[in-house]
N, C-alpha and C positions, 0 to 999 in steps of 0.2 A: 226312134225316126229311121224308116229305111232311106236308102239312096235318091228313090221317085219321089217320095215325100219333099224330103228336104230338097231337090230341084224345083220341084214345086212349087214350094216356099218362098225360094230366091227369086222364081220367073213373077210370081206375085208381087214381092217385095220392088222390083225392080221396075214393074210397071206401075208403082203406087205414087201419087203425088205426093209431095213433101210432105204438106199440110195434112193428109190423112195420116201420119206416121204415131202412133200412139203406143212408146215403148213401156208403158205401165201395166200391160196385160199381162196377168200370171200366166196364162201359157206357154208365154214365150220364153219365158224361165223355166218354167217347167219341162218343156222339151228340146231346151237347149239352143233356142233358134235367136236367142236375143243378141248374140253378137254378129249377127248377119245385118241386124236392123242398127246396131251401134255403127259399123262398119259405115254403112252409107253415111248416116249421119254426121260421122268424123268428117268424111269427106266432102260431103257436099251442105252441112249445114250445123255446123258443130255447136251451135249454140242457137238448139230450136226451139218454138214455140208449139206444143202439140195440146192437144184438149183430149178428156176422156169423159167419158161420161159418168165415172164414179168420182175422179179427181176434179174437175175443171180442166181450166188451163193452168199449164206449168210449164215451165223453161227446161229443156233436157240439156246440161253442159257435160260434152262428152270428151272434150279434149285434155289432156295432163295438165297443159300450163293453165287454162281457163279454170280448170277445177282449184288449182292452187290459188290462183286470182279471188275466187267466192272465200276459199278457206281462208285466208288470211285479213279479208277484212270484215271483219266481224263487226265492226260499228256501221256498216251498210247492210251485209247479209245476217240477218239475226235466226238465233236459235231457239229464243223463248217461246215456252209451250202454250204462252197465249196468245201466239200469233199463227199458232199451227204448230209449234215442236219441229222435230229433224226429222221425220217418215212424210213421204209422200201421202200415205193412208192416213187421213187425219181421224181421229177417232170421234164417236159422239162425244157431246161435251161430259157428262158424267165421268167420261173414262178418262178423262185429260188428266193424269197423273205427271205434276211436274218432279221434275231431278235436274242434276246438276248438267248432266249435256243438254238440258233443252232452257239452258238459262245461259244469260250474258254476262260479262263481268259489272261489278266485281263479285256477285253471289257466286256466280260459277267457282271463281278462283277460290272463295274461302271455303266450299262445300268440296270441293276437289282434292285440296289438300288434306282433308280430313280422312279418306282413304288411303291415300297416296304411301305411307309408311307400310303398309303391308306387300305394297311391291316395288319397296325400296332394295338395293342390292344385298345388303346384309340378308334381309327376310326370306327374297328368293334363294341366297346361298343354303338356309335353314330347311327350304323347302325342297331342296331338288333331292333331300336323301327320300324323304316321303312319295313323291311323284316316281323315282324310281322303284322302290320297294313295290308301288301299286299298279305302275305300268308292266311290271316283271310278272305278278302275280294274273294280270287280267291274259296276258299274252301266251303264259304257262297253262290257260285253261282252255285254250283253242284248240278243237281238236283239228288232226292232219289229215289229209285224203278226203276231208267231208266239208262240204258246203255250209256257211255260216253267214249270218247277218254282220257285218263288220261296223255298219252304223250300230246297231244294238248291243254286241259283243264289248267291242272296244270304244269307239269314238264316245258313246254318249256314258258308257261307264267310266270311262277315266275321268271325263270333264266332269263329272256328277260327282265322284269321289272328290277331286280338287274341289270344287265350289263348297261341299259339305265342311271342307277343312278351313277354307278360308272366312266361312261364317262359324265354323263352331257349331254345327246343325247337328242334331241328332244323327248317327251313320245310319240307323235302320230305316229313317224317313227319309235319306236322300232322294228317294226315287221323285215324290213331292217336287224338287227343285225341278225337273226337268218338266214335269206336268206344269209347272207354273211357267216356266220358259215357253212351252209351246202355246198355251194361254194366252201368254202377253203380248207373243208375236203372230198370233193367228188371226183370224177373221171368219164370218159366216159364209165367204164366198168361197170356200173349199181349202183354205191352206189353214193347217193344221187340226186338232180337233176339234176346235171351237163351232158350235151348231148354232148359237145365237149372241147376240152382244148383252144378254141379260146372264146366260150360264157363263160368258167370259166375267162378267163383273162381278157373280156369285163366288166363282173359281179363285179368282183374286181376291176377293174380301177373306177366303180362307186365309190366303196367303198372307196379308197382311195380320188376320187376327193369331196365326202361328206366330210370326215374326214378333207382334208386339208382346207375346209371351216371353218370348228370348229378351227382349229389349227390357224390360221389367224386373227379369233377373237379373239382369248385368247391370241396368244403372244404376244400383244401389249396392255395387259389387267393387273390388278393384279394378281398375282400368285393365284390360285384357288385349291378348295380340290376335283379336278378330276383328271382322268387319263390322259385328251387332256393337260390340263394345266401343270402337270407334267412334261410331255415330254416336252411341250414348253419352259419351264423355266429353264429346268436340263441343267449346259455344257455337261453332258455325251450324250443327245439325241437331244437338239435343233439345230446341224448342221446335223443332219442325213439326207441321200438322200432318195429321194421320194421311191425309190425300199426297202430302210430300214425301212422306216416308216410305208407304206404296211406291210412290214414282221411282225414288232412288233406289229401293230394295229390286223394283223390275229391272232398272238398268243394269244393277251387280250380277244379277242372275242372268240375265240374256247375254250383258258382256262376257260373264265368267263362262257360259254354255255353248250357246250358238253358235258363237264364233270361232270356239276353238273346235268342237266336235268339227263342223264340217270342215275345218280344213285337215284335222285329222283324215276326215274321208277323203277328202280332195286331192290330199299328197299321194295316198296310193293311187287313186284314179289318174292322177297324172304320171305317173312312175308305169304305169301300166299302159297309157297311153303314148308313150315315150320311151320306150323298152331299152333304148341304147344307153339312157342317162339312168335306168335302173342298174346296167351292168357297170356303168360306170361309177355308180354310187358303192356296189360291190365291191369293186377293184379298189377304192380309196374309202373308205369311210369317215375319213377326217372330211369328205365335203358335206356333211351332216349340216355344219356351220352354215354353208350357203343355200346347202336346200332349203331350210327352214322357210329363210325370207321370199324364196322363190316360189314355194309352195303356196304360202300367204299370198303372196301379189298373184299368182296364178287362178287360184282359186275366186279370191276375194270376197269373203264369206258376207259381208254387208255390202251390198249391190249398192247401194244409195245412203247419203246423206240430204237431207231439205233444209234449204233456210228461206227466210222471208225477205224481201226488201223492203227496208225502212225508209228509204227516200229513193227519187228517180233515181238512175244511175246508168252505165253503159258499159257494156261485157262483149267483147270481138265484135264491135262495129252494131250491134243491138241495141236497142232501147229498153232497158227493165224499169217499169214504173214501181213505185211505193206499193207493197202489198203484195205485189207479185212472188209466187213462189217459185224458187229455184231449186232445180235439182242438180246433183253432183252425182252422176253415176260413175263411181270408181270403179265400177265394172269393166269399164269401156275406157277409163284415162288409163288403167293398169294395160290396155291391149292398142295404146297410142303409139304407133309405129315412127311417131315424129319427135317420141321423146326416149321410147325405151326399143332399142334394136331388136328385133325378131320377136316383137312383144307377142305373137300369138304361139310361139313356141315355149316350151318349156325347157330351161337351161339350168343345170344346176351349179353349173361353177362360174356363173356371171361374174363379170367384174365389178359390179353395181348391183349387188342382188339386195339390197335395201331399197333401192329407188322405187318405190310403189306408194299408191296412195290406200292399201286396205286400214292403215290404221287412222285415217286422216291426217289433221297436220296443220298446226298452229297451236292455239290455246285447247282445243278438241281432241287432239292426238289423243289416240286410246290409252287411259292409265293404265292399261293390265297387258301394254301390249309385251313386255318383256318375260311376263309368266306364260304368255301363249307361246312364245317363242320358246321358253325353258322345256313346257311340256312335249312341245313338237319335237325337239332337239332329243331329251332323253328317249321319248317313245323311239324315235327312229335308232339311235343306240342299242336300244333294248331288242328291237325287231332284227338289227342286223346282228347280234351276237346269237341270234335264235333260229332265224330261217335263210333259206338262198333265197327265197323269192317268195309274194304273195300275190297270187290272182287273182284279179275282181272276173268275175264271171257274169256275162251279160251286161245289158245297160243298168245301170243306176237309175232308182227310183227320185226324184230331183221335187225338191220343195217348189207349192205351186203360189212363189211369193216374188214382189219384186224388189222386197227389201232384204231378207235371211236367203241368201245364194247357199243352199245347201241341199243336202240329202234325206231322206226318208228310210231308204234301205239302200244297202249295195252288197249284195253276193258276193264271196269271195271263197278260195279254199288255198290251203298250204300245202303244197306237195310233201313228199316225204323225200328228205335229202338223199341225194345221190353218191356221196359219198361221206 
């Protein structure tokens, strides 16, 4: 968006009555305008009752501390799929596939424990060599002095390869994981490749059938160190219904794919937007350790999580009623200047780089957060070994989504070394 169009949007926003502000519109994210709206809400109405033709009434929670209050009070703010789940976009009834992130305790805790071993420190240490080898091979395949799509060649490829490893999924079919992830997060309103709810249901049915075959092979074999084997052999998950099995597959696929791939893209974009930080990183590669959480904060690969109030309560002076949709906008909380100094800046050597909301907090904190950080750390260590810099060319193409905050394309070029 050029400067004139941006100025026009700012003027439109400033003259808009608060009650007309609807931050759920996909085009605000697609054109990177959403920050303007969140800035006004944080300043004037941090717990804001909005209305959308598509989603109805919903509360937008936009400040860091208020989001934290919702996160830790799971007895008041429920994640249950039967109440609407964790996304503002509530799927048609046949497509509400339950999973452990859209459950409350105790079932949430039991099912989460099933998959936790795969991201335990010991297993991550064993995975690091595989990630490094694959990241290196991907980077070595990139052209020099020739434009290419960073999203397709690096972000998607690395995360899809890693996801195939975690599932022990047939490597030659790994592209299906990306397709199913896009189906799971897409909708017929222009977000992703979904053309209709019927098509989405059909494609996710194919995902379920493929993984059911893998399940049947592994449930009768010795327990293995992969996600399907863990689900098949755990007392908490081995008797899941088909819909619950598919729901947990979708959760693990999207969690392992969309979020990390958009942080990989967002990190490169951030370093190009803040070139002095890129120079700082090149001068001191040990800053990769704090670079990684700053990428995850600045990008915020999932823009929100939703809860449903199960009883009347109060939040920041606003009366929340039982049954109300309450949306925690992580993307806004991560830009809250009252909680994070210079929150709009990308600063790779922050004193507290892990002070962010991108992984959630409390019982629903992202189970794969350390794996995501490991992939980003290894990738940037390998980039710094090979290239003086990687330049983003033009504006990236962003997702038209209020949930997955990411990119569908980002052109880049690697200049030849000057020495």
